[in-house]
All heavy atoms as a GROMACS GRO file, in nm:
protein
  559
    1MET      N    1   0.827  -0.823  -1.118
    1MET     CA    2   0.712  -0.736  -1.125
    1MET      C    3   0.608  -0.781  -1.024
    1MET      O    4   0.593  -0.897  -0.994
    1MET     CB    5   0.648  -0.743  -1.263
    1MET     CG    6   0.705  -0.656  -1.372
    1MET     SD    7   0.692  -0.479  -1.359
    1MET     CE    8   0.838  -0.440  -1.273
    2SER      N    9   0.536  -0.684  -0.980
    2SER     CA   10   0.428  -0.711  -0.888
    2SER      C   11   0.311  -0.775  -0.961
    2SER      O   12   0.283  -0.743  -1.075
    2SER     CB   13   0.386  -0.578  -0.825
    2SER     OG   14   0.253  -0.575  -0.795
    3ASP      N   15   0.244  -0.867  -0.894
    3ASP     CA   16   0.130  -0.936  -0.956
    3ASP      C   17  -0.002  -0.880  -0.907
    3ASP      O   18  -0.103  -0.949  -0.907
    3ASP     CB   19   0.137  -1.085  -0.926
    3ASP     CG   20   0.244  -1.154  -1.006
    3ASP    OD1   21   0.283  -1.100  -1.111
    3ASP    OD2   22   0.289  -1.261  -0.963
    4ARG      N   23  -0.001  -0.754  -0.865
    4ARG     CA   24  -0.125  -0.693  -0.817
    4ARG      C   25  -0.131  -0.548  -0.865
    4ARG      O   26  -0.029  -0.488  -0.897
    4ARG     CB   27  -0.133  -0.699  -0.666
    4ARG     CG   28  -0.021  -0.624  -0.598
    4ARG     CD   29  -0.034  -0.627  -0.447
    4ARG     NE   30   0.072  -0.550  -0.387
    4ARG     CZ   31   0.076  -0.418  -0.383
    4ARG    NH1   32  -0.019  -0.348  -0.438
    4ARG    NH2   33   0.175  -0.353  -0.327
    5PRO      N   34  -0.251  -0.492  -0.867
    5PRO     CA   35  -0.264  -0.352  -0.908
    5PRO      C   36  -0.200  -0.258  -0.805
    5PRO      O   37  -0.206  -0.285  -0.684
    5PRO     CB   38  -0.415  -0.329  -0.914
    5PRO     CG   39  -0.478  -0.462  -0.906
    5PRO     CD   40  -0.379  -0.556  -0.846
    6LEU      N   41  -0.140  -0.152  -0.852
    6LEU     CA   42  -0.086  -0.050  -0.762
    6LEU      C   43  -0.197   0.045  -0.724
    6LEU      O   44  -0.288   0.071  -0.803
    6LEU     CB   45   0.024   0.028  -0.834
    6LEU     CG   46   0.150  -0.047  -0.871
    6LEU    CD1   47   0.237   0.040  -0.960
    6LEU    CD2   48   0.225  -0.085  -0.746
    7THR      N   49  -0.189   0.100  -0.603
    7THR     CA   50  -0.286   0.201  -0.563
    7THR      C   51  -0.223   0.339  -0.584
    7THR      O   52  -0.102   0.353  -0.589
    7THR     CB   53  -0.325   0.186  -0.415
    7THR    OG1   54  -0.210   0.210  -0.334
    7THR    CG2   55  -0.382   0.048  -0.386
    8ALA      N   56  -0.307   0.439  -0.595
    8ALA     CA   57  -0.259   0.576  -0.615
    8ALA      C   58  -0.175   0.620  -0.495
    8ALA      O   59  -0.075   0.690  -0.511
    8ALA     CB   60  -0.375   0.670  -0.637
    9ASP      N   61  -0.211   0.576  -0.376
    9ASP     CA   62  -0.134   0.612  -0.256
    9ASP      C   63   0.006   0.553  -0.262
    9ASP      O   64   0.102   0.619  -0.221
    9ASP     CB   65  -0.205   0.566  -0.130
    9ASP     CG   66  -0.330   0.648  -0.101
    9ASP    OD1   67  -0.336   0.764  -0.145
    9ASP    OD2   68  -0.421   0.595  -0.035
   10GLU      N   69   0.018   0.430  -0.309
   10GLU     CA   70   0.150   0.368  -0.322
   10GLU      C   71   0.236   0.445  -0.422
   10GLU      O   72   0.354   0.467  -0.399
   10GLU     CB   73   0.138   0.223  -0.370
   10GLU     CG   74   0.082   0.128  -0.267
   10GLU     CD   75   0.058  -0.011  -0.323
   10GLU    OE1   76   0.021  -0.023  -0.442
   10GLU    OE2   77   0.076  -0.107  -0.246
   11ILE      N   78   0.174   0.487  -0.530
   11ILE     CA   79   0.247   0.560  -0.633
   11ILE      C   80   0.289   0.696  -0.580
   11ILE      O   81   0.402   0.741  -0.602
   11ILE     CB   82   0.162   0.573  -0.761
   11ILE    CG1   83   0.136   0.433  -0.819
   11ILE    CG2   84   0.232   0.661  -0.863
   11ILE    CD1   85   0.031   0.430  -0.927
   12ARG      N   86   0.200   0.764  -0.509
   12ARG     CA   87   0.232   0.896  -0.453
   12ARG      C   88   0.344   0.889  -0.350
   12ARG      O   89   0.418   0.986  -0.333
   12ARG     CB   90   0.108   0.958  -0.391
   12ARG     CG   91   0.011   1.009  -0.493
   12ARG     CD   92  -0.105   1.086  -0.430
   12ARG     NE   93  -0.198   1.126  -0.534
   12ARG     CZ   94  -0.312   1.062  -0.560
   12ARG    NH1   95  -0.348   0.957  -0.488
   12ARG    NH2   96  -0.390   1.103  -0.657
   13SER      N   97   0.357   0.778  -0.281
   13SER     CA   98   0.461   0.764  -0.179
   13SER      C   99   0.599   0.739  -0.241
   13SER      O  100   0.700   0.748  -0.172
   13SER     CB  101   0.426   0.652  -0.081
   13SER     OG  102   0.433   0.526  -0.145
   14MET      N  103   0.604   0.709  -0.370
   14MET     CA  104   0.731   0.686  -0.439
   14MET      C  105   0.795   0.819  -0.480
   14MET      O  106   0.725   0.919  -0.499
   14MET     CB  107   0.710   0.605  -0.568
   14MET     CG  108   0.659   0.468  -0.550
   14MET     SD  109   0.633   0.394  -0.713
   14MET     CE  110   0.563   0.238  -0.666
   15SER      N  111   0.926   0.817  -0.494
   15SER     CA  112   0.993   0.935  -0.548
   15SER      C  113   0.970   0.938  -0.699
   15SER      O  114   0.928   0.838  -0.759
   15SER     CB  115   1.143   0.929  -0.519
   15SER     OG  116   1.204   0.829  -0.597
   16LEU      N  117   0.998   1.051  -0.760
   16LEU     CA  118   0.979   1.066  -0.904
   16LEU      C  119   1.067   0.966  -0.980
   16LEU      O  120   1.023   0.905  -1.078
   16LEU     CB  121   1.010   1.209  -0.947
   16LEU     CG  122   0.970   1.247  -1.088
   16LEU    CD1  123   0.819   1.229  -1.107
   16LEU    CD2  124   1.011   1.390  -1.118
   17ASP      N  125   1.191   0.947  -0.933
   17ASP     CA  126   1.281   0.851  -0.999
   17ASP      C  127   1.227   0.709  -0.990
   17ASP      O  128   1.235   0.633  -1.086
   17ASP     CB  129   1.421   0.856  -0.938
   17ASP     CG  130   1.494   0.983  -0.974
   17ASP    OD1  131   1.461   1.043  -1.079
   17ASP    OD2  132   1.584   1.022  -0.898
   18GLU      N  133   1.172   0.673  -0.875
   18GLU     CA  134   1.114   0.538  -0.859
   18GLU      C  135   0.995   0.518  -0.952
   18GLU      O  136   0.980   0.411  -1.011
   18GLU     CB  137   1.068   0.517  -0.714
   18GLU     CG  138   1.180   0.501  -0.614
   18GLU     CD  139   1.128   0.492  -0.473
   18GLU    OE1  140   1.036   0.568  -0.437
   18GLU    OE2  141   1.181   0.408  -0.398
   19ARG      N  142   0.913   0.621  -0.965
   19ARG     CA  143   0.797   0.611  -1.054
   19ARG      C  144   0.840   0.588  -1.198
   19ARG      O  145   0.784   0.502  -1.266
   19ARG     CB  146   0.714   0.740  -1.048
   19ARG     CG  147   0.636   0.755  -0.922
   19ARG     CD  148   0.554   0.881  -0.927
   19ARG     NE  149   0.523   0.922  -0.792
   19ARG     CZ  150   0.510   1.046  -0.753
   19ARG    NH1  151   0.523   1.144  -0.838
   19ARG    NH2  152   0.482   1.073  -0.628
   20PHE      N  153   0.937   0.665  -1.244
   20PHE     CA  154   0.980   0.650  -1.383
   20PHE      C  155   1.054   0.519  -1.406
   20PHE      O  156   1.044   0.461  -1.513
   20PHE     CB  157   1.063   0.770  -1.428
   20PHE     CG  158   0.977   0.890  -1.458
   20PHE    CD1  159   0.991   1.007  -1.385
   20PHE    CD2  160   0.880   0.885  -1.557
   20PHE    CE1  161   0.911   1.117  -1.411
   20PHE    CE2  162   0.800   0.995  -1.584
   20PHE     CZ  163   0.816   1.111  -1.511
   21ARG      N  164   1.125   0.469  -1.304
   21ARG     CA  165   1.190   0.338  -1.316
   21ARG      C  166   1.084   0.229  -1.328
   21ARG      O  167   1.092   0.141  -1.415
   21ARG     CB  168   1.279   0.312  -1.194
   21ARG     CG  169   1.349   0.176  -1.198
   21ARG     CD  170   1.416   0.140  -1.066
   21ARG     NE  171   1.330   0.153  -0.950
   21ARG     CZ  172   1.235   0.066  -0.914
   21ARG    NH1  173   1.214  -0.042  -0.988
   21ARG    NH2  174   1.162   0.085  -0.808
   22LEU      N  175   0.981   0.238  -1.243
   22LEU     CA  176   0.871   0.140  -1.248
   22LEU      C  177   0.796   0.151  -1.380
   22LEU      O  178   0.761   0.049  -1.440
   22LEU     CB  179   0.777   0.162  -1.131
   22LEU     CG  180   0.658   0.068  -1.121
   22LEU    CD1  181   0.704  -0.078  -1.112
   22LEU    CD2  182   0.571   0.105  -1.002
   23LEU      N  183   0.774   0.272  -1.428
   23LEU     CA  184   0.706   0.293  -1.555
   23LEU      C  185   0.783   0.227  -1.669
   23LEU      O  186   0.725   0.159  -1.753
   23LEU     CB  187   0.688   0.442  -1.580
   23LEU     CG  188   0.611   0.484  -1.703
   23LEU    CD1  189   0.467   0.433  -1.696
   23LEU    CD2  190   0.613   0.635  -1.717
   24ARG      N  191   0.915   0.244  -1.669
   24ARG     CA  192   0.999   0.183  -1.772
   24ARG      C  193   0.990   0.030  -1.765
   24ARG      O  194   0.975  -0.037  -1.868
   24ARG     CB  195   1.144   0.229  -1.754
   24ARG     CG  196   1.237   0.189  -1.863
   24ARG     CD  197   1.375   0.256  -1.854
   24ARG     NE  198   1.427   0.274  -1.718
   24ARG     CZ  199   1.433   0.392  -1.654
   24ARG    NH1  200   1.389   0.501  -1.711
   24ARG    NH2  201   1.483   0.399  -1.532
   25GLU      N  202   0.994  -0.026  -1.643
   25GLU     CA  203   0.984  -0.171  -1.626
   25GLU      C  204   0.848  -0.223  -1.673
   25GLU      O  205   0.841  -0.328  -1.738
   25GLU     CB  206   1.006  -0.208  -1.480
   25GLU     CG  207   1.147  -0.192  -1.431
   25GLU     CD  208   1.160  -0.217  -1.281
   25GLU    OE1  209   1.062  -0.263  -1.219
   25GLU    OE2  210   1.268  -0.190  -1.227
   26LEU      N  211   0.742  -0.151  -1.639
   26LEU     CA  212   0.608  -0.194  -1.680
   26LEU      C  213   0.592  -0.190  -1.831
   26LEU      O  214   0.531  -0.279  -1.891
   26LEU     CB  215   0.501  -0.107  -1.613
   26LEU     CG  216   0.480  -0.130  -1.464
   26LEU    CD1  217   0.386  -0.025  -1.407
   26LEU    CD2  218   0.426  -0.269  -1.436
   27ARG      N  219   0.647  -0.088  -1.895
   27ARG     CA  220   0.637  -0.079  -2.040
   27ARG      C  221   0.715  -0.192  -2.108
   27ARG      O  222   0.670  -0.246  -2.209
   27ARG     CB  223   0.686   0.057  -2.088
   27ARG     CG  224   0.585   0.167  -2.061
   27ARG     CD  225   0.632   0.301  -2.107
   27ARG     NE  226   0.524   0.398  -2.100
   27ARG     CZ  227   0.544   0.529  -2.105
   27ARG    NH1  228   0.664   0.578  -2.119
   27ARG    NH2  229   0.440   0.610  -2.099
   28LEU      N  230   0.831  -0.228  -2.053
   28LEU     CA  231   0.906  -0.340  -2.107
   28LEU      C  232   0.830  -0.472  -2.090
   28LEU      O  233   0.825  -0.554  -2.180
   28LEU     CB  234   1.044  -0.350  -2.040
   28LEU     CG  235   1.146  -0.245  -2.080
   28LEU    CD1  236   1.270  -0.255  -1.992
   28LEU    CD2  237   1.183  -0.260  -2.226
   29GLU      N  238   0.771  -0.489  -1.973
   29GLU     CA  239   0.691  -0.609  -1.947
   29GLU      C  240   0.571  -0.616  -2.042
   29GLU      O  241   0.538  -0.722  -2.095
   29GLU     CB  242   0.644  -0.610  -1.801
   29GLU     CG  243   0.557  -0.728  -1.765
   29GLU     CD  244   0.631  -0.860  -1.760
   29GLU    OE1  245   0.755  -0.860  -1.758
   29GLU    OE2  246   0.563  -0.964  -1.760
   30LEU      N  247   0.506  -0.503  -2.064
   30LEU     CA  248   0.392  -0.499  -2.156
   30LEU      C  249   0.436  -0.538  -2.298
   30LEU      O  250   0.366  -0.613  -2.366
   30LEU     CB  251   0.328  -0.360  -2.156
   30LEU     CG  252   0.204  -0.342  -2.243
   30LEU    CD1  253   0.093  -0.436  -2.199
   30LEU    CD2  254   0.157  -0.197  -2.236
   31ALA      N  255   0.551  -0.490  -2.340
   31ALA     CA  256   0.601  -0.525  -2.473
   31ALA      C  257   0.627  -0.675  -2.482
   31ALA      O  258   0.595  -0.739  -2.583
   31ALA     CB  259   0.729  -0.447  -2.504
   32ARG      N  260   0.685  -0.733  -2.376
   32ARG     CA  261   0.710  -0.879  -2.375
   32ARG      C  262   0.578  -0.956  -2.382
   32ARG      O  263   0.566  -1.055  -2.455
   32ARG     CB  264   0.787  -0.919  -2.250
   32ARG     CG  265   0.935  -0.891  -2.256
   32ARG     CD  266   1.009  -0.957  -2.142
   32ARG     NE  267   0.977  -0.896  -2.014
   32ARG     CZ  268   1.046  -0.796  -1.959
   32ARG    NH1  269   1.150  -0.747  -2.019
   32ARG    NH2  270   1.011  -0.747  -1.842
   33LEU      N  271   0.480  -0.912  -2.306
   33LEU     CA  272   0.351  -0.981  -2.305
   33LEU      C  273   0.280  -0.969  -2.440
   33LEU      O  274   0.218  -1.065  -2.486
   33LEU     CB  275   0.261  -0.926  -2.194
   33LEU     CG  276   0.305  -0.958  -2.052
   33LEU    CD1  277   0.215  -0.887  -1.952
   33LEU    CD2  278   0.307  -1.107  -2.025
   34LYS      N  279   0.291  -0.855  -2.504
   34LYS     CA  280   0.230  -0.838  -2.636
   34LYS      C  281   0.296  -0.931  -2.738
   34LYS      O  282   0.229  -0.988  -2.824
   34LYS     CB  283   0.241  -0.693  -2.683
   34LYS     CG  284   0.144  -0.601  -2.616
   34LYS     CD  285   0.155  -0.460  -2.671
   34LYS     CE  286   0.051  -0.368  -2.613
   34LYS     NZ  287   0.058  -0.233  -2.672
   35THR      N  288   0.428  -0.948  -2.725
   35THR     CA  289   0.499  -1.040  -2.814
   35THR      C  290   0.451  -1.183  -2.790
   35THR      O  291   0.429  -1.258  -2.885
   35THR     CB  292   0.651  -1.031  -2.790
   35THR    OG1  293   0.692  -0.896  -2.811
   35THR    CG2  294   0.727  -1.123  -2.881
   36GLN      N  295   0.435  -1.220  -2.664
   36GLN     CA  296   0.386  -1.354  -2.632
   36GLN      C  297   0.244  -1.373  -2.686
   36GLN      O  298   0.210  -1.480  -2.735
   36GLN     CB  299   0.385  -1.376  -2.481
   36GLN     CG  300   0.523  -1.394  -2.421
   36GLN     CD  301   0.516  -1.414  -2.270
   36GLN    OE1  302   0.408  -1.418  -2.212
   36GLN    NE2  303   0.632  -1.423  -2.207
   37ALA      N  304   0.162  -1.270  -2.676
   37ALA     CA  305   0.024  -1.280  -2.725
   37ALA      C  306   0.022  -1.301  -2.876
   37ALA      O  307  -0.057  -1.381  -2.927
   37ALA     CB  308  -0.054  -1.155  -2.688
   38GLN      N  309   0.109  -1.233  -2.946
   38GLN     CA  310   0.115  -1.248  -3.092
   38GLN      C  311   0.164  -1.386  -3.134
   38GLN      O  312   0.120  -1.440  -3.234
   38GLN     CB  313   0.204  -1.140  -3.153
   38GLN     CG  314   0.142  -1.003  -3.149
   38GLN     CD  315   0.235  -0.896  -3.201
   38GLN    OE1  316   0.354  -0.919  -3.221
   38GLN    NE2  317   0.182  -0.777  -3.222
   39SER      N  318   0.254  -1.441  -3.053
   39SER     CA  319   0.307  -1.573  -3.089
   39SER      C  320   0.219  -1.686  -3.036
   39SER      O  321   0.241  -1.802  -3.067
   39SER     CB  322   0.450  -1.590  -3.036
   39SER     OG  323   0.448  -1.593  -2.894
   40GLY      N  324   0.121  -1.652  -2.952
   40GLY     CA  325   0.028  -1.752  -2.902
   40GLY      C  326   0.075  -1.824  -2.778
   40GLY      O  327   0.017  -1.926  -2.741
   41THR      N  328   0.178  -1.774  -2.710
   41THR     CA  329   0.229  -1.840  -2.591
   41THR      C  330   0.187  -1.773  -2.461
   41THR      O  331   0.226  -1.816  -2.354
   41THR     CB  332   0.383  -1.847  -2.594
   41THR    OG1  333   0.436  -1.714  -2.600
   41THR    CG2  334   0.431  -1.927  -2.713
   42LEU      N  335   0.106  -1.669  -2.468
   42LEU     CA  336   0.062  -1.597  -2.349
   42LEU      C  337  -0.043  -1.679  -2.275
   42LEU      O  338  -0.144  -1.719  -2.333
   42LEU     CB  339   0.004  -1.460  -2.387
   42LEU     CG  340  -0.041  -1.371  -2.272
   42LEU    CD1  341   0.077  -1.336  -2.183
   42LEU    CD2  342  -0.105  -1.245  -2.326
   43THR      N  343  -0.020  -1.704  -2.147
   43THR     CA  344  -0.114  -1.783  -2.069
   43THR      C  345  -0.201  -1.698  -1.979
   43THR      O  346  -0.319  -1.727  -1.961
   43THR     CB  347  -0.040  -1.887  -1.982
   43THR    OG1  348   0.054  -1.819  -1.898
   43THR    CG2  349   0.033  -1.988  -2.068
   44ASN      N  350  -0.146  -1.591  -1.921
   44ASN     CA  351  -0.222  -1.507  -1.829
   44ASN      C  352  -0.258  -1.376  -1.900
   44ASN      O  353  -0.186  -1.277  -1.891
   44ASN     CB  354  -0.140  -1.480  -1.703
   44ASN     CG  355  -0.217  -1.405  -1.597
   44ASN    OD1  356  -0.333  -1.373  -1.616
   44ASN    ND2  357  -0.152  -1.376  -1.486
   45THR      N  358  -0.371  -1.375  -1.967
   45THR     CA  359  -0.410  -1.259  -2.047
   45THR      C  360  -0.454  -1.140  -1.961
   45THR      O  361  -0.446  -1.026  -2.007
   45THR     CB  362  -0.522  -1.295  -2.144
   45THR    OG1  363  -0.632  -1.346  -2.070
   45THR    CG2  364  -0.475  -1.399  -2.244
   46THR      N  365  -0.497  -1.164  -1.840
   46THR     CA  366  -0.540  -1.053  -1.754
   46THR      C  367  -0.422  -0.967  -1.710
   46THR      O  368  -0.442  -0.852  -1.672
   46THR     CB  369  -0.615  -1.104  -1.630
   46THR    OG1  370  -0.530  -1.190  -1.556
   46THR    CG2  371  -0.741  -1.176  -1.669
   47ARG      N  372  -0.303  -1.022  -1.716
   47ARG     CA  373  -0.183  -0.946  -1.677
   47ARG      C  374  -0.162  -0.825  -1.767
   47ARG      O  375  -0.119  -0.720  -1.721
   47ARG     CB  376  -0.062  -1.039  -1.682
   47ARG     CG  377   0.066  -0.975  -1.638
   47ARG     CD  378   0.138  -1.063  -1.537
   47ARG     NE  379   0.269  -1.012  -1.512
   47ARG     CZ  380   0.295  -0.912  -1.427
   47ARG    NH1  381   0.196  -0.854  -1.363
   47ARG    NH2  382   0.418  -0.870  -1.407
   48VAL      N  383  -0.196  -0.837  -1.894
   48VAL     CA  384  -0.181  -0.726  -1.989
   48VAL      C  385  -0.268  -0.609  -1.943
   48VAL      O  386  -0.223  -0.495  -1.937
   48VAL     CB  387  -0.218  -0.769  -2.132
   48VAL    CG1  388  -0.220  -0.651  -2.226
   48VAL    CG2  389  -0.124  -0.876  -2.182
   49LYS      N  390  -0.392  -0.637  -1.909
   49LYS     CA  391  -0.484  -0.533  -1.866
   49LYS      C  392  -0.436  -0.468  -1.736
   49LYS      O  393  -0.442  -0.345  -1.722
   49LYS     CB  394  -0.624  -0.593  -1.846
   49LYS     CG  395  -0.730  -0.493  -1.812
   49LYS     CD  396  -0.865  -0.561  -1.806
   49LYS     CE  397  -0.974  -0.460  -1.774
   49LYS     NZ  398  -1.107  -0.523  -1.768
   50MET      N  399  -0.387  -0.547  -1.641
   50MET     CA  400  -0.340  -0.494  -1.515
   50MET      C  401  -0.219  -0.402  -1.535
   50MET      O  402  -0.211  -0.295  -1.476
   50MET     CB  403  -0.304  -0.607  -1.419
   50MET     CG  404  -0.265  -0.558  -1.282
   50MET     SD  405  -0.198  -0.686  -1.177
   50MET     CE  406  -0.057  -0.736  -1.271
   51ILE      N  407  -0.127  -0.443  -1.621
   51ILE     CA  408  -0.008  -0.361  -1.646
   51ILE      C  409  -0.047  -0.230  -1.713
   51ILE      O  410   0.004  -0.124  -1.678
   51ILE     CB  411   0.095  -0.440  -1.728
   51ILE    CG1  412   0.156  -0.549  -1.641
   51ILE    CG2  413   0.204  -0.349  -1.783
   51ILE    CD1  414   0.252  -0.640  -1.711
   52ARG      N  415  -0.139  -0.237  -1.809
   52ARG     CA  416  -0.184  -0.114  -1.876
   52ARG      C  417  -0.248  -0.018  -1.776
   52ARG      O  418  -0.225   0.103  -1.781
   52ARG     CB  419  -0.283  -0.148  -1.987
   52ARG     CG  420  -0.216  -0.215  -2.105
   52ARG     CD  421  -0.313  -0.253  -2.214
   52ARG     NE  422  -0.372  -0.132  -2.268
   52ARG     CZ  423  -0.495  -0.125  -2.319
   52ARG    NH1  424  -0.571  -0.232  -2.323
   52ARG    NH2  425  -0.541  -0.013  -2.368
   53LYS      N  426  -0.326  -0.071  -1.682
   53LYS     CA  427  -0.389   0.014  -1.581
   53LYS      C  428  -0.285   0.073  -1.485
   53LYS      O  429  -0.297   0.189  -1.445
   53LYS     CB  430  -0.495  -0.064  -1.504
   53LYS     CG  431  -0.620  -0.086  -1.585
   53LYS     CD  432  -0.729  -0.147  -1.500
   53LYS     CE  433  -0.857  -0.153  -1.581
   53LYS     NZ  434  -0.973  -0.182  -1.497
   54ASN      N  435  -0.184  -0.006  -1.448
   54ASN     CA  436  -0.078   0.045  -1.361
   54ASN      C  437  -0.001   0.157  -1.430
   54ASN      O  438   0.033   0.257  -1.367
   54ASN     CB  439   0.017  -0.066  -1.318
   54ASN     CG  440  -0.041  -0.152  -1.208
   54ASN    OD1  441  -0.133  -0.113  -1.138
   54ASN    ND2  442   0.013  -0.272  -1.193
   55ILE      N  443   0.025   0.142  -1.559
   55ILE     CA  444   0.093   0.247  -1.635
   55ILE      C  445   0.007   0.373  -1.634
   55ILE      O  446   0.057   0.484  -1.610
   55ILE     CB  447   0.122   0.200  -1.779
   55ILE    CG1  448   0.232   0.093  -1.779
   55ILE    CG2  449   0.162   0.318  -1.868
   55ILE    CD1  450   0.253   0.024  -1.912
   56ALA      N  451  -0.121   0.358  -1.656
   56ALA     CA  452  -0.212   0.473  -1.657
   56ALA      C  453  -0.216   0.540  -1.520
   56ALA      O  454  -0.219   0.664  -1.510
   56ALA     CB  455  -0.351   0.429  -1.699
   57ARG      N  456  -0.216   0.462  -1.414
   57ARG     CA  457  -0.218   0.520  -1.279
   57ARG      C  458  -0.093   0.603  -1.253
   57ARG      O  459  -0.101   0.712  -1.197
   57ARG     CB  460  -0.230   0.408  -1.174
   57ARG     CG  461  -0.367   0.351  -1.162
   57ARG     CD  462  -0.374   0.252  -1.046
   57ARG     NE  463  -0.504   0.186  -1.047
   57ARG     CZ  464  -0.524   0.063  -1.093
   57ARG    NH1  465  -0.424  -0.010  -1.138
   57ARG    NH2  466  -0.645   0.010  -1.092
   58ILE      N  467   0.022   0.550  -1.291
   58ILE     CA  468   0.147   0.623  -1.270
   58ILE      C  469   0.145   0.754  -1.348
   58ILE      O  470   0.178   0.861  -1.296
   58ILE     CB  471   0.268   0.537  -1.312
   58ILE    CG1  472   0.284   0.419  -1.216
   58ILE    CG2  473   0.396   0.621  -1.313
   58ILE    CD1  474   0.385   0.316  -1.260
   59LEU      N  475   0.104   0.747  -1.474
   59LEU     CA  476   0.100   0.868  -1.557
   59LEU      C  477  -0.001   0.970  -1.503
   59LEU      O  478   0.022   1.091  -1.510
   59LEU     CB  479   0.068   0.832  -1.702
   59LEU     CG  480   0.176   0.753  -1.775
   59LEU    CD1  481   0.128   0.710  -1.912
   59LEU    CD2  482   0.304   0.832  -1.784
   60THR      N  483  -0.111   0.923  -1.446
   60THR     CA  484  -0.210   1.011  -1.388
   60THR      C  485  -0.154   1.084  -1.267
   60THR      O  486  -0.169   1.207  -1.254
   60THR     CB  487  -0.337   0.933  -1.348
   60THR    OG1  488  -0.392   0.874  -1.466
   60THR    CG2  489  -0.439   1.023  -1.281
   61VAL      N  490  -0.087   1.013  -1.179
   61VAL     CA  491  -0.028   1.076  -1.060
   61VAL      C  492   0.079   1.176  -1.100
   61VAL      O  493   0.084   1.288  -1.046
   61VAL     CB  494   0.029   0.968  -0.964
   61VAL    CG1  495   0.112   1.032  -0.854
   61VAL    CG2  496  -0.085   0.885  -0.904
   62VAL      N  497   0.163   1.141  -1.195
   62VAL     CA  498   0.266   1.233  -1.242
   62VAL      C  499   0.201   1.359  -1.301
   62VAL      O  500   0.244   1.472  -1.272
   62VAL     CB  501   0.359   1.165  -1.344
   62VAL    CG1  502   0.448   1.266  -1.413
   62VAL    CG2  503   0.442   1.057  -1.277
   63GLY      N  504   0.098   1.342  -1.381
   63GLY     CA  505   0.027   1.455  -1.439
   63GLY      C  506  -0.038   1.544  -1.336
   63GLY      O  507  -0.036   1.667  -1.346
   64GLU      N  508  -0.097   1.483  -1.234
   64GLU     CA  509  -0.160   1.560  -1.126
   64GLU      C  510  -0.056   1.645  -1.054
   64GLU      O  511  -0.081   1.762  -1.022
   64GLU     CB  512  -0.228   1.467  -1.026
   64GLU     CG  513  -0.354   1.405  -1.075
   64GLU     CD  514  -0.408   1.300  -0.978
   64GLU    OE1  515  -0.337   1.261  -0.883
   64GLU    OE2  516  -0.522   1.256  -1.000
   65GLU      N  517   0.059   1.587  -1.027
   65GLU     CA  518   0.163   1.660  -0.956
   65GLU      C  519   0.223   1.771  -1.041
   65GLU      O  520   0.258   1.877  -0.989
   65GLU     CB  521   0.270   1.565  -0.904
   65GLU     CG  522   0.216   1.477  -0.795
   65GLU     CD  523   0.319   1.386  -0.732
   65GLU    OE1  524   0.434   1.383  -0.782
   65GLU    OE2  525   0.285   1.319  -0.634
   66ARG      N  526   0.233   1.749  -1.170
   66ARG     CA  527   0.282   1.856  -1.258
   66ARG      C  528   0.182   1.969  -1.266
   66ARG      O  529   0.218   2.085  -1.276
   66ARG     CB  530   0.309   1.801  -1.397
   66ARG     CG  531   0.436   1.723  -1.406
   66ARG     CD  532   0.468   1.684  -1.548
   66ARG     NE  533   0.592   1.608  -1.552
   66ARG     CZ  534   0.629   1.533  -1.652
   66ARG    NH1  535   0.552   1.520  -1.758
   66ARG    NH2  536   0.743   1.468  -1.648
   67ALA      N  537   0.053   1.938  -1.261
   67ALA     CA  538  -0.051   2.041  -1.269
   67ALA      C  539  -0.054   2.127  -1.143
   67ALA      O  540  -0.094   2.244  -1.148
   67ALA     CB  541  -0.187   1.975  -1.291
   68LYS      N  542  -0.012   2.071  -1.030
   68LYS     CA  543  -0.010   2.147  -0.905
   68LYS      C  544   0.097   2.256  -0.907
   68LYS      O  545   0.082   2.357  -0.841
   68LYS     CB  546   0.020   2.054  -0.787
   68LYS     CG  547  -0.094   1.966  -0.748
   68LYS     CD  548  -0.056   1.880  -0.630
   68LYS     CE  549  -0.163   1.781  -0.593
   68LYS     NZ  550  -0.122   1.695  -0.482
   69LYS      N  551   0.202   2.236  -0.983
   69LYS     CA  552   0.314   2.330  -0.982
   69LYS      C  553   0.288   2.452  -1.063
   69LYS      O  554   0.209   2.474  -1.140
   69LYS     CB  555   0.441   2.262  -1.034
   69LYS     CG  556   0.488   2.156  -0.939
   69LYS     CD  557   0.615   2.091  -0.990
   69LYS     CE  558   0.657   1.982  -0.894
   69LYS     NZ  559   0.777   1.917  -0.935
   0.00000   0.00000   0.00000
């Protein structure tokens, strides 16, 4: 996984399949991090916030493109 926030331009340059693959990976990573947080082994808590924002960005771009059609 990337350790930085995605930009809307980066997301727009991806194909629809790439976006949904990345979305699936981010959601799995978020689930793993939430499990670590519950067990008390999570060290980088800011990663949770970054992943949530990346998920939101992807969903926003997908929604914008669906609204154009």
